[in-house]
C-alpha positions as CSV (number, residue, x, y, z in Angstrom):
1,R,-15.9,-24.2,-23.4
2,V,-14.3,-21.9,-20.9
3,I,-10.8,-21.0,-20.6
4,V,-9.2,-20.1,-17.1
5,M,-6.1,-18.5,-17.2
6,A,-3.5,-18.8,-14.1
7,M,-2.5,-15.5,-12.9
8,S,0.7,-15.9,-11.0
9,T,1.6,-13.4,-8.0
10,C,5.1,-11.3,-7.8
11,L,7.4,-12.6,-5.5
12,I,8.7,-10.5,-2.8
13,D,12.3,-10.9,-2.5
14,K,14.5,-10.8,1.1
15,P,15.8,-7.1,0.6
16,V,12.0,-6.2,0.2
17,V,10.4,-8.2,3.0
18,D,13.7,-6.8,5.1
19,M,12.4,-3.1,4.3
20,M,9.4,-3.9,5.6
21,K,10.2,-5.4,8.9
22,K,12.3,-2.3,9.3
23,F,9.5,0.1,8.3
24,R,7.1,-1.8,11.2
25,R,10.0,-1.1,13.8
26,L,10.4,2.8,13.0
27,S,7.0,3.8,12.1
28,N,5.9,3.6,15.6
29,K,6.8,7.5,16.3
30,S,6.4,8.7,12.7
31,T,3.9,9.7,9.5
32,M,5.8,7.9,6.9
33,A,5.1,5.7,3.6
34,V,7.1,3.3,1.4
35,I,5.7,2.8,-2.0
36,L,5.9,-0.7,-3.9
37,K,5.2,-1.7,-7.4
38,C,5.1,-4.7,-9.2
39,D,8.0,-5.1,-11.9
40,M,6.0,-6.8,-14.5
41,K,9.1,-8.0,-16.3
42,A,11.2,-9.4,-13.1
43,N,7.7,-10.5,-11.8
44,Q,8.8,-9.0,-8.6
45,V,7.5,-6.6,-5.9
46,V,10.1,-3.3,-5.7
47,I,10.6,-0.4,-3.7
48,D,9.1,2.8,-5.8
49,K,9.5,5.1,-3.2
50,E,10.2,5.9,0.6
51,L,8.5,9.1,1.8
52,N,9.1,10.3,5.6
53,D,6.8,13.2,7.4
54,I,3.8,13.1,4.6
55,T,0.1,13.7,4.9
56,P,-2.8,11.8,3.3
57,E,-3.0,14.9,0.9
58,Q,0.8,14.5,0.0
59,L,0.6,10.9,-0.6
60,I,-2.0,11.3,-3.2
61,E,0.0,13.3,-5.1
62,E,3.1,10.9,-5.4
63,L,1.0,8.3,-6.7
64,P,0.6,7.8,-10.3
65,S,-2.2,8.6,-12.6
66,R,-2.5,5.3,-14.5
67,E,-0.3,2.7,-12.8
68,P,-1.2,0.6,-9.3
69,R,0.6,0.8,-6.0
70,F,1.0,-0.9,-3.0
71,I,1.4,1.6,-0.1
72,L,3.0,0.8,3.4
73,Y,1.7,4.2,5.7
74,S,1.9,4.9,9.1
75,H,0.1,7.7,10.5
76,E,-0.7,9.8,13.3
77,W,-3.8,9.0,15.0
78,K,-4.9,11.0,18.3
79,H,-7.8,9.6,20.4
80,A,-10.2,11.1,22.0
81,D,-8.5,10.8,25.3
82,G,-4.9,12.5,24.3
83,R,-2.9,9.1,23.2
84,V,-1.3,9.2,20.3
85,Q,-0.8,6.1,18.2
86,Y,0.9,5.7,14.9
87,P,-1.3,2.8,13.1
88,L,0.0,1.0,10.3
89,N,-2.2,0.2,7.1
90,L,-1.4,-1.4,3.8
91,I,-3.1,0.6,0.6
92,M,-4.0,-1.3,-2.4
93,Y,-3.8,1.9,-5.4
94,I,-5.6,0.6,-8.1
95,P,-6.3,3.2,-10.8
96,D,-9.4,2.5,-13.2
97,G,-7.3,3.2,-16.2
98,C,-4.2,0.5,-15.2
99,G,-5.3,-2.4,-17.4
100,T,-6.8,-5.5,-16.4
101,Q,-3.7,-7.5,-16.3
102,N,-2.1,-4.9,-14.0
103,R,-5.5,-4.9,-12.2
104,F,-5.2,-8.7,-11.6
105,M,-1.7,-9.0,-10.7
106,Y,-1.8,-6.7,-8.2
107,A,-5.0,-8.0,-6.7
108,A,-3.1,-11.4,-6.8
109,T,-0.1,-9.9,-5.1
110,A,-2.0,-8.4,-2.4
111,G,-2.1,-11.0,0.2
112,S,1.6,-11.8,0.0
113,V,2.1,-8.1,0.4
114,S,-0.1,-8.5,3.3
115,E,1.5,-11.6,4.8
116,A,5.3,-9.9,4.3
117,S,4.2,-6.8,5.6
118,G,2.3,-7.9,8.9
119,I,-0.5,-5.5,8.2
120,T,-3.9,-7.4,7.5
121,R,-6.0,-4.8,6.7
122,I,-6.2,-3.7,3.2
123,I,-7.6,-0.2,2.4
124,E,-8.4,-0.3,-1.3
125,L,-7.9,3.2,-2.9
126,R,-9.3,4.3,-6.3
127,E,-8.3,7.0,-8.7
128,D,-10.2,10.1,-8.1
129,V,-10.2,9.9,-4.3
130,S,-9.5,12.9,-1.8
131,A,-7.4,13.1,0.8
132,E,-10.5,13.4,2.9
133,W,-11.8,9.6,1.8
134,L,-8.5,8.7,2.8
135,T,-8.5,9.8,6.1
136,N,-11.9,8.6,6.9
137,E,-10.9,5.5,5.7
138,L,-7.8,5.2,7.8
139,K,-10.3,6.2,10.6
140,K,-12.7,3.5,10.2
141,A,-10.2,0.7,12.1
142,Y,-9.6,2.9,14.9
């Protein structure tokens, strides 16, 4: 006999969706990040931190060691021809020691965060990754 557990997703309320839209408008000339978390008791995605002028190194330092997060991240990308862009990325941070329930909740909610933010490419970030690794992942799409 197989028991199947249905995993619900965290809801994203209008204020958080509005913040995501604002992030898309403001991030076109800036390196910035918005860190989101699932409030398991309220079953909602909430804003954890908003950070401006943040490098990949600083971003990694801001992440908790045992709790997952979603990160909207805009970074400077310089093309070989001199053009500069600020692409938007959605990073799903799921450290190894976060627990199965958290892992499943974030995985189930990732599609909703992607849709609400308008960012389709999701980078999965694990524990013990370096800023160099993150920078290389950000480069892959561009």
